N, C-alpha and C positions, 0 to 999 in steps of 0.2 A: 504494500500500500504506500502511496506517495505521501511524503510528509507535507502537511499543509502549513505554509508559512508565507508571509509577504515578501516582496522583493526587498533587497537591501536598500537602506535609506538613500544612498547616492543614486540608485536607479529611479526610485520614486521621485526624488528631487529633479532628476533629469526630465522626466515626463511632465512634472509640474511646471518647470521653467520653460519647457517647450511650448506649453499652452499659453503661459503668460507672455512670452516673447512674441509668439504668433499673434496674439490679440493686440499687443502694442504695435506690432509692425503693420497690421491692417488699419488700425485706428489713425496712425500717423500719416497714412497716405493722403488724407484730406489736406494736411498742411504741406506735404511734399509736392502736391500738385501745383503749388505756387512757385516752385523752384525747378530743379533739374528733373526731367522725366526719367533719367537713369536711376535716381534715388527712389522714385516711385516703383520702378520695376524691381529693384533690389529689395525694397520693403515688401512688395507683393510676393516675391519668391520666398523670402524668409518666413512670411506669414503662412503661405501655402504649405511649405515644407513642415513648419512647426505644427500646423493643424493636422497634417497627415500623420505625423508622429503621435501627437497627443490623442487624437480620436481613435487611432488604431489601438493604442494602449487602453483607452477607456472601454472600447468594445470588448477587448480581451478580459479585462477585470470584471466587467458586468456579466460576461458569459461564464467566467469561472465561478462567480458567486451563485449564479442560477444553477449551474451544474452541481455545486456543493449542496445546495438546498435539496435538489432532486436526488442526487446519488445517496445522500445520507438520510433521506426522508425526514428532514428537519421539521417540516410542518407537523407531521404526526408526532414526532418526539416532543415538540413544544406543547402540542394540544393534549397529549397524554400525561404531561408532567403535573403531578398533583402538588408538588412542593412550591410551585410558584403562586404568588398572589395574583388575583384577577387582573389587575392593571399590568403587572409584569408579563403575564401570559398574553394579554391583548397586544402589548407593545412588541413582544418577540414574534407573535404570529403575523403582525403587520409587517415587520422587517423581512421575515422569511418568505411570506406570500408575495410581497411586492418585488422581491428579488427574482421571482419566477415570472410574474405578470407584467413587469415594467417594460415599456417599449423604448426606454432610454438606450439600451444596447443597440437597437436597430437604428435609432437616431444617430448614434456615434458611428455605426457602420456606414450609414448614408453620407454623413459629413466626410468621413475618411475617403470613401469612394469618389465623391465629387471633388474633393481636394486633389486626389491623385489624378483624376481625369483633367482637372483644370491645369495642373502642373504639366502633364503631358502635352496638352494643347498649347500651353504657353511656351514650352520649349520648342515645339514644332514651329509655331508662328515666329518665334525669335530666330530660329535657324533659317527659315524661308526668307525672312526679311534681310538677312545678311548674305544670302547666296546671290 
C-alpha cells in the first residue's frame, strides 16, 4: 500500500508561487500595454506557463483527494463512527462528500487544457510571424 503523504514543502511552494506569479503576470498586462509590446508578450507567456503548471497541479491534488475518499470508503467510515459529535460528523461528511462531488477538479483541468492550447497557438503564431 502506498504511503499517503503530501508533497515536500518546497514543491508545494513551487506550485503556489507558480499560481501567484501567473496571476500577477496576467494582471500587469493592462499596464504593459502602454509600453513595449515585447513586455506584454513576455508577461503573457509567463502567465500562461504559470497557469498551466498551477492548474495541472490543482487537478492532480483534487483527483487524488477524491480517489482517497473513494478507495478508503471514507464517507461510510465517517457516517458509521459513533464517537464523533453530531457537528463533527456533519463537518467531516461535508468534507469527504464534496471531495467526490466537487466539479473544481474539472474546472482546473479545463483551465490547464486551455492554457496549454493557448500556449501552443501563441508559439505557432510567434514562429509564423518571424518566418
